[in-house]
Backbone atoms as SQL, in Angstrom:
CREATE TABLE atoms (id INTEGER PRIMARY KEY, chain TEXT, resi INTEGER, resn TEXT, atom TEXT, x REAL, y REAL, z REAL);
INSERT INTO atoms VALUES
  (1, 'A', 1, 'MET', 'N', -9.208, -10.064, 29.012),
  (2, 'A', 1, 'MET', 'CA', -10.368, -9.963, 28.144),
  (3, 'A', 1, 'MET', 'C', -10.796, -11.347, 27.661),
  (4, 'A', 2, 'ILE', 'N', -9.875, -12.112, 27.087),
  (5, 'A', 2, 'ILE', 'CA', -10.227, -13.432, 26.578),
  (6, 'A', 2, 'ILE', 'C', -10.529, -14.383, 27.733),
  (7, 'A', 3, 'GLY', 'N', -9.874, -14.192, 28.872),
  (8, 'A', 3, 'GLY', 'CA', -10.114, -15.055, 30.018),
  (9, 'A', 3, 'GLY', 'C', -11.528, -14.955, 30.549),
  (10, 'A', 4, 'SER', 'N', -12.179, -13.836, 30.321),
  (11, 'A', 4, 'SER', 'CA', -13.541, -13.665, 30.823),
  (12, 'A', 4, 'SER', 'C', -14.598, -14.267, 29.891),
  (13, 'A', 5, 'LEU', 'N', -14.185, -14.699, 28.705),
  (14, 'A', 5, 'LEU', 'CA', -15.137, -15.294, 27.766),
  (15, 'A', 5, 'LEU', 'C', -15.490, -16.710, 28.190),
  (16, 'A', 6, 'ASP', 'N', -16.734, -17.061, 28.002),
  (17, 'A', 6, 'ASP', 'CA', -17.205, -18.409, 28.293),
  (18, 'A', 6, 'ASP', 'C', -16.724, -19.349, 27.185),
  (19, 'A', 7, 'LEU', 'N', -16.582, -20.628, 27.501),
  (20, 'A', 7, 'LEU', 'CA', -16.080, -21.597, 26.530),
  (21, 'A', 7, 'LEU', 'C', -17.003, -21.729, 25.317),
  (22, 'A', 8, 'SER', 'N', -18.283, -21.481, 25.488),
  (23, 'A', 8, 'SER', 'CA', -19.219, -21.593, 24.366),
  (24, 'A', 8, 'SER', 'C', -19.159, -20.388, 23.434),
  (25, 'A', 9, 'THR', 'N', -18.411, -19.371, 23.795),
  (26, 'A', 9, 'THR', 'CA', -18.313, -18.171, 22.967),
  (27, 'A', 9, 'THR', 'C', -17.427, -18.407, 21.747),
  (28, 'A', 10, 'PHE', 'N', -16.379, -19.206, 21.900),
  (29, 'A', 10, 'PHE', 'CA', -15.434, -19.415, 20.807),
  (30, 'A', 10, 'PHE', 'C', -16.062, -20.077, 19.581),
  (31, 'A', 11, 'PRO', 'N', -16.897, -21.097, 19.724),
  (32, 'A', 11, 'PRO', 'CA', -17.564, -21.635, 18.528),
  (33, 'A', 11, 'PRO', 'C', -18.489, -20.624, 17.859),
  (34, 'A', 12, 'GLN', 'N', -19.087, -19.767, 18.642),
  (35, 'A', 12, 'GLN', 'CA', -19.960, -18.743, 18.065),
  (36, 'A', 12, 'GLN', 'C', -19.143, -17.734, 17.268),
  (37, 'A', 13, 'ILE', 'N', -17.980, -17.370, 17.781),
  (38, 'A', 13, 'ILE', 'CA', -17.092, -16.460, 17.044),
  (39, 'A', 13, 'ILE', 'C', -16.639, -17.123, 15.746),
  (40, 'A', 14, 'ALA', 'N', -16.293, -18.411, 15.819),
  (41, 'A', 14, 'ALA', 'CA', -15.878, -19.136, 14.619),
  (42, 'A', 14, 'ALA', 'C', -17.006, -19.194, 13.596),
  (43, 'A', 15, 'LEU', 'N', -18.230, -19.379, 14.067),
  (44, 'A', 15, 'LEU', 'CA', -19.382, -19.416, 13.163),
  (45, 'A', 15, 'LEU', 'C', -19.581, -18.074, 12.474),
  (46, 'A', 16, 'VAL', 'N', -19.439, -16.994, 13.201),
  (47, 'A', 16, 'VAL', 'CA', -19.588, -15.658, 12.613),
  (48, 'A', 16, 'VAL', 'C', -18.505, -15.422, 11.564),
  (49, 'A', 17, 'ILE', 'N', -17.272, -15.826, 11.863),
  (50, 'A', 17, 'ILE', 'CA', -16.181, -15.670, 10.894),
  (51, 'A', 17, 'ILE', 'C', -16.465, -16.510, 9.649),
  (52, 'A', 18, 'PHE', 'N', -16.892, -17.758, 9.848),
  (53, 'A', 18, 'PHE', 'CA', -17.205, -18.633, 8.719),
  (54, 'A', 18, 'PHE', 'C', -18.303, -18.047, 7.850),
  (55, 'A', 19, 'LEU', 'N', -19.376, -17.588, 8.475),
  (56, 'A', 19, 'LEU', 'CA', -20.487, -17.024, 7.706),
  (57, 'A', 19, 'LEU', 'C', -20.063, -15.768, 6.951),
  (58, 'A', 20, 'GLY', 'N', -19.202, -14.967, 7.552),
  (59, 'A', 20, 'GLY', 'CA', -18.701, -13.776, 6.871),
  (60, 'A', 20, 'GLY', 'C', -17.897, -14.132, 5.636),
  (61, 'A', 21, 'VAL', 'N', -17.003, -15.104, 5.769),
  (62, 'A', 21, 'VAL', 'CA', -16.189, -15.531, 4.631),
  (63, 'A', 21, 'VAL', 'C', -17.064, -16.190, 3.567),
  (64, 'A', 22, 'PHE', 'N', -18.011, -17.027, 3.996),
  (65, 'A', 22, 'PHE', 'CA', -18.917, -17.690, 3.057),
  (66, 'A', 22, 'PHE', 'C', -19.738, -16.667, 2.281),
  (67, 'A', 23, 'ALA', 'N', -20.247, -15.667, 2.975),
  (68, 'A', 23, 'ALA', 'CA', -21.032, -14.620, 2.309),
  (69, 'A', 23, 'ALA', 'C', -20.172, -13.848, 1.321),
  (70, 'A', 24, 'ALA', 'N', -18.928, -13.558, 1.705),
  (71, 'A', 24, 'ALA', 'CA', -18.031, -12.832, 0.803),
  (72, 'A', 24, 'ALA', 'C', -17.751, -13.642, -0.461),
  (73, 'A', 25, 'ILE', 'N', -17.561, -14.944, -0.307),
  (74, 'A', 25, 'ILE', 'CA', -17.313, -15.797, -1.473),
  (75, 'A', 25, 'ILE', 'C', -18.546, -15.864, -2.363),
  (76, 'A', 26, 'CYS', 'N', -19.723, -15.996, -1.750),
  (77, 'A', 26, 'CYS', 'CA', -20.966, -16.037, -2.539),
  (78, 'A', 26, 'CYS', 'C', -21.184, -14.734, -3.296),
  (79, 'A', 27, 'ILE', 'N', -20.936, -13.620, -2.642),
  (80, 'A', 27, 'ILE', 'CA', -21.092, -12.321, -3.304),
  (81, 'A', 27, 'ILE', 'C', -20.103, -12.197, -4.449),
  (82, 'A', 28, 'ARG', 'N', -18.890, -12.671, -4.241),
  (83, 'A', 28, 'ARG', 'CA', -17.865, -12.613, -5.286),
  (84, 'A', 28, 'ARG', 'C', -18.278, -13.460, -6.491),
  (85, 'A', 29, 'MET', 'N', -18.884, -14.611, -6.235),
  (86, 'A', 29, 'MET', 'CA', -19.292, -15.486, -7.329),
  (87, 'A', 29, 'MET', 'C', -20.494, -14.933, -8.084),
  (88, 'A', 30, 'VAL', 'N', -21.418, -14.311, -7.376),
  (89, 'A', 30, 'VAL', 'CA', -22.643, -13.819, -7.998),
  (90, 'A', 30, 'VAL', 'C', -22.418, -12.473, -8.680),
  (91, 'A', 31, 'ARG', 'N', -21.501, -11.706, -8.127),
  (92, 'A', 31, 'ARG', 'CA', -21.243, -10.375, -8.666),
  (93, 'A', 31, 'ARG', 'C', -20.872, -10.484, -10.139),
  (94, 'A', 32, 'SER', 'N', -21.349, -9.567, -10.888),
  (95, 'A', 32, 'SER', 'CA', -21.108, -9.639, -12.331),
  (96, 'A', 32, 'SER', 'C', -19.676, -9.213, -12.640),
  (97, 'A', 33, 'THR', 'N', -18.821, -10.198, -12.761),
  (98, 'A', 33, 'THR', 'CA', -17.463, -9.920, -13.202),
  (99, 'A', 33, 'THR', 'C', -17.458, -9.982, -14.718),
  (100, 'A', 34, 'THR', 'N', -16.443, -9.471, -15.298),
  (101, 'A', 34, 'THR', 'CA', -16.384, -9.477, -16.752),
  (102, 'A', 34, 'THR', 'C', -16.276, -10.911, -17.243),
  (103, 'A', 35, 'SER', 'N', -16.964, -11.195, -18.295),
  (104, 'A', 35, 'SER', 'CA', -16.944, -12.553, -18.830),
  (105, 'A', 35, 'SER', 'C', -15.561, -12.908, -19.362),
  (106, 'A', 36, 'ASP', 'N', -14.801, -11.909, -19.800),
  (107, 'A', 36, 'ASP', 'CA', -13.442, -12.177, -20.271),
  (108, 'A', 36, 'ASP', 'C', -12.568, -12.692, -19.135),
  (109, 'A', 37, 'GLU', 'N', -12.730, -12.101, -17.960),
  (110, 'A', 37, 'GLU', 'CA', -11.957, -12.538, -16.795),
  (111, 'A', 37, 'GLU', 'C', -12.317, -13.975, -16.424),
  (112, 'A', 38, 'MET', 'N', -13.604, -14.287, -16.434),
  (113, 'A', 38, 'MET', 'CA', -14.045, -15.641, -16.104),
  (114, 'A', 38, 'MET', 'C', -13.568, -16.639, -17.160),
  (115, 'A', 39, 'ARG', 'N', -13.634, -16.263, -18.409),
  (116, 'A', 39, 'ARG', 'CA', -13.205, -17.148, -19.485),
  (117, 'A', 39, 'ARG', 'C', -11.705, -17.419, -19.388),
  (118, 'A', 40, 'ALA', 'N', -10.935, -16.388, -19.100),
  (119, 'A', 40, 'ALA', 'CA', -9.489, -16.565, -18.964),
  (120, 'A', 40, 'ALA', 'C', -9.158, -17.462, -17.774),
  (121, 'A', 41, 'ALA', 'N', -9.881, -17.289, -16.674),
  (122, 'A', 41, 'ALA', 'CA', -9.641, -18.120, -15.494),
  (123, 'A', 41, 'ALA', 'C', -10.028, -19.571, -15.757),
  (124, 'A', 42, 'SER', 'N', -11.051, -19.795, -16.551),
  (125, 'A', 42, 'SER', 'CA', -11.477, -21.168, -16.828),
  (126, 'A', 42, 'SER', 'C', -10.500, -21.897, -17.742),
  (127, 'A', 43, 'MET', 'N', -9.674, -21.177, -18.464),
  (128, 'A', 43, 'MET', 'CA', -8.725, -21.796, -19.383),
  (129, 'A', 43, 'MET', 'C', -7.392, -22.140, -18.732),
  (130, 'A', 44, 'ILE', 'N', -7.168, -21.730, -17.503),
  (131, 'A', 44, 'ILE', 'CA', -5.883, -21.959, -16.835),
  (132, 'A', 44, 'ILE', 'C', -5.522, -23.447, -16.779),
  (133, 'A', 45, 'PRO', 'N', -6.416, -24.347, -16.377),
  (134, 'A', 45, 'PRO', 'CA', -6.030, -25.767, -16.346),
  (135, 'A', 45, 'PRO', 'C', -5.675, -26.312, -17.724),
  (136, 'A', 46, 'LEU', 'N', -6.361, -25.874, -18.737),
  (137, 'A', 46, 'LEU', 'CA', -6.082, -26.353, -20.088),
  (138, 'A', 46, 'LEU', 'C', -4.743, -25.842, -20.583),
  (139, 'A', 47, 'GLN', 'N', -4.382, -24.634, -20.207),
  (140, 'A', 47, 'GLN', 'CA', -3.094, -24.086, -20.610),
  (141, 'A', 47, 'GLN', 'C', -1.961, -24.878, -19.977),
  (142, 'A', 48, 'ALA', 'N', -2.126, -25.320, -18.758),
  (143, 'A', 48, 'ALA', 'CA', -1.092, -26.102, -18.083),
  (144, 'A', 48, 'ALA', 'C', -0.889, -27.433, -18.793),
  (145, 'A', 49, 'GLU', 'N', -1.975, -28.089, -19.196),
  (146, 'A', 49, 'GLU', 'CA', -1.865, -29.356, -19.914),
  (147, 'A', 49, 'GLU', 'C', -1.201, -29.150, -21.270),
  (148, 'A', 50, 'GLU', 'N', -1.516, -28.053, -21.909),
  (149, 'A', 50, 'GLU', 'CA', -0.918, -27.764, -23.210),
  (150, 'A', 50, 'GLU', 'C', 0.584, -27.558, -23.075),
  (151, 'A', 51, 'CYS', 'N', 1.007, -26.880, -22.030),
  (152, 'A', 51, 'CYS', 'CA', 2.436, -26.667, -21.794),
  (153, 'A', 51, 'CYS', 'C', 3.146, -27.990, -21.535),
  (154, 'A', 52, 'GLU', 'N', 2.513, -28.885, -20.795),
  (155, 'A', 52, 'GLU', 'CA', 3.111, -30.195, -20.530),
  (156, 'A', 52, 'GLU', 'C', 3.256, -30.998, -21.814),
  (157, 'A', 53, 'ARG', 'N', 2.269, -30.927, -22.685),
  (158, 'A', 53, 'ARG', 'CA', 2.346, -31.648, -23.963),
  (159, 'A', 53, 'ARG', 'C', 3.496, -31.119, -24.811),
  (160, 'A', 54, 'ARG', 'N', 3.671, -29.811, -24.814),
  (161, 'A', 54, 'ARG', 'CA', 4.770, -29.224, -25.585),
  (162, 'A', 54, 'ARG', 'C', 6.116, -29.673, -25.043),
  (163, 'A', 55, 'ARG', 'N', 6.228, -29.752, -23.715),
  (164, 'A', 55, 'ARG', 'CA', 7.487, -30.203, -23.106),
  (165, 'A', 55, 'ARG', 'C', 7.774, -31.654, -23.474),
  (166, 'A', 56, 'GLU', 'N', 6.733, -32.495, -23.480),
  (167, 'A', 56, 'GLU', 'CA', 6.924, -33.903, -23.815),
  (168, 'A', 56, 'GLU', 'C', 7.341, -34.064, -25.272),
  (169, 'A', 57, 'LYS', 'N', 6.803, -33.249, -26.163),
  (170, 'A', 57, 'LYS', 'CA', 7.160, -33.338, -27.580),
  (171, 'A', 57, 'LYS', 'C', 8.607, -32.920, -27.804),
  (172, 'A', 58, 'LYS', 'N', 9.090, -31.950, -27.035),
  (173, 'A', 58, 'LYS', 'CA', 10.466, -31.484, -27.181),
  (174, 'A', 58, 'LYS', 'C', 11.463, -32.503, -26.651),
  (175, 'A', 59, 'SER', 'N', 11.049, -33.326, -25.709),
  (176, 'A', 59, 'SER', 'CA', 11.970, -34.307, -25.100),
  (177, 'A', 59, 'SER', 'C', 12.252, -35.467, -26.009);
């Protein structure tokens, strides 16, 4: 089956896969998720820095 495919077919398959994943990510970003979920996700980097500061103070 794969042996019968032309060499130019593989980039086209990759493009279709890329566009599918890109569309899924765009839909996920635009879709109305709860603002609480987004707010909690946006605080993750700050929580990590806060934990590091606490560790440094204890040392």
